[in-house]
C-alpha positions as CSV (number, residue, x, y, z in Angstrom):
1,M,-19.8,-8.7,-15.7
2,S,-22.9,-7.2,-14.2
3,K,-22.6,-4.5,-11.5
4,L,-23.5,-5.1,-7.9
5,R,-26.5,-3.2,-6.6
6,Y,-25.3,-1.0,-3.7
7,L,-26.2,-2.6,-0.3
8,S,-27.7,-5.7,-1.9
9,A,-26.8,-9.1,-0.3
10,D,-24.4,-9.7,-3.2
11,W,-22.7,-6.3,-2.5
12,V,-22.3,-7.1,1.2
13,Q,-20.8,-10.5,0.2
14,A,-18.3,-9.0,-2.2
15,V,-17.1,-6.5,0.5
16,S,-17.0,-9.4,3.0
17,D,-14.9,-11.5,0.6
18,A,-12.5,-8.5,0.0
19,V,-12.1,-7.9,3.8
20,A,-11.5,-11.6,4.5
21,T,-8.7,-11.8,2.0
22,N,-7.0,-8.5,2.9
23,T,-3.7,-9.2,4.6
24,E,-3.4,-5.7,6.0
25,L,-6.8,-5.8,7.7
26,Q,-6.1,-9.2,9.2
27,Q,-2.8,-8.0,10.6
28,L,-4.4,-4.9,12.1
29,A,-7.0,-7.1,13.7
30,A,-4.2,-8.6,15.8
31,I,-3.7,-5.2,17.5
32,H,-7.2,-3.7,17.4
33,S,-10.6,-4.7,18.7
34,V,-13.7,-2.9,17.5
35,G,-17.2,-3.8,16.5
36,L,-19.0,-1.4,14.2
37,T,-22.6,-1.7,13.0
38,Q,-23.8,0.2,10.0
39,V,-27.6,0.8,9.5
40,V,-28.8,2.2,6.3
41,T,-32.5,3.0,6.2
42,G,-34.9,3.2,3.3
43,T,-32.8,1.3,0.7
44,P,-34.4,-0.4,-2.3
45,H,-33.7,-3.6,-0.2
46,G,-35.4,-2.3,2.9
47,D,-33.3,-1.3,5.9
48,V,-29.8,-2.8,5.6
49,V,-27.7,-3.7,8.6
50,Y,-24.1,-4.9,8.3
51,H,-21.1,-4.9,10.6
52,L,-17.3,-4.9,10.8
53,Q,-15.9,-7.0,13.6
54,V,-12.2,-6.7,14.2
55,G,-10.2,-8.4,16.9
56,N,-8.2,-11.5,17.8
57,G,-6.4,-11.4,14.5
58,L,-9.6,-11.6,12.4
59,A,-11.4,-8.9,10.5
60,V,-14.9,-9.8,9.3
61,L,-17.6,-7.8,7.5
62,A,-21.0,-9.5,7.4
63,S,-24.7,-8.8,7.5
64,G,-26.4,-8.1,10.8
65,E,-25.2,-6.3,14.0
66,A,-21.7,-6.4,15.5
67,S,-21.4,-8.4,18.6
68,P,-20.0,-6.9,20.7
69,E,-21.0,-3.6,19.3
70,D,-18.8,-0.6,20.2
71,V,-20.1,1.8,17.5
72,R,-23.3,2.2,15.5
73,F,-23.8,4.5,12.5
74,T,-27.3,5.1,11.2
75,E,-28.0,7.0,8.0
76,P,-30.7,7.2,5.3
77,Y,-30.0,5.7,1.9
78,D,-29.5,9.0,0.0
79,T,-26.8,9.9,2.5
80,A,-25.1,6.5,2.2
81,V,-25.1,6.8,-1.6
82,A,-23.7,10.3,-1.5
83,V,-20.9,9.3,0.9
84,A,-20.1,6.1,-1.0
85,T,-19.8,7.9,-4.3
86,G,-17.8,10.8,-2.9
87,V,-20.5,13.4,-3.5
88,L,-20.7,14.0,0.3
89,N,-17.8,13.9,2.8
90,A,-18.6,11.5,5.6
91,Q,-17.3,13.9,8.3
92,E,-19.5,16.6,6.9
93,A,-22.5,14.3,6.8
94,F,-21.9,13.4,10.5
95,I,-21.4,17.0,11.6
96,N,-24.6,18.1,9.8
97,G,-26.6,15.3,11.5
98,H,-27.1,13.1,8.4
99,I,-25.3,10.3,10.0
100,K,-26.2,9.4,13.6
101,F,-23.5,8.0,15.8
102,V,-23.9,6.0,19.0
103,G,-21.0,4.4,20.9
104,D,-17.5,4.7,22.0
105,H,-15.8,7.6,20.2
106,Q,-12.4,6.5,21.5
107,K,-12.7,3.0,20.1
108,L,-13.4,4.6,16.7
109,I,-10.5,6.9,16.9
110,D,-8.1,4.2,18.1
111,A,-9.1,2.0,15.1
112,G,-8.4,4.7,12.6
113,D,-5.8,2.7,10.7
114,V,-8.4,-0.1,10.4
115,F,-10.8,2.2,8.7
116,A,-8.0,3.6,6.5
117,A,-7.2,0.1,5.3
118,L,-10.9,-0.3,4.3
119,N,-10.7,2.6,1.8
120,P,-8.9,0.7,-1.0
121,I,-11.4,-2.1,-0.6
122,F,-14.4,0.2,-1.0
123,D,-12.6,2.0,-3.9
124,K,-12.3,-1.3,-5.7
125,I,-15.9,-2.4,-5.0
126,R,-17.1,1.1,-6.1
127,E,-15.9,0.2,-9.7
128,T,-18.4,-2.6,-9.9
129,T,-21.3,-1.1,-8.0
130,D,-24.5,0.3,-9.3
131,Y,-25.8,3.1,-7.1
132,N,-29.0,3.9,-9.1
């Protein structure tokens, strides 16, 4: 099986499929509502924009911007790779200005268990992802 190129359309689709079939995320979507847009600039695929939309019992990850958008993260490709591979801690990257944040901090904090439920999904996808 060939590896997925990080942030390619196939990679976004693989994450999307994993989110759609994750029972825990779908259950959390019944009690949380948040729209998060992720923008990664300067990737081999150009700038990549994808979102996580959670609410009304449905969690969806897909290409494009969240609507409604509560939170937006923007970061360069090298930062995204470093965070995705565990070389750089996401909080550290944010604190040091490598990841730009715009939006509702409280919505992000309130949805902490949603983001925690994403970790195993990204861990599994990481096994089949090419970051080079």
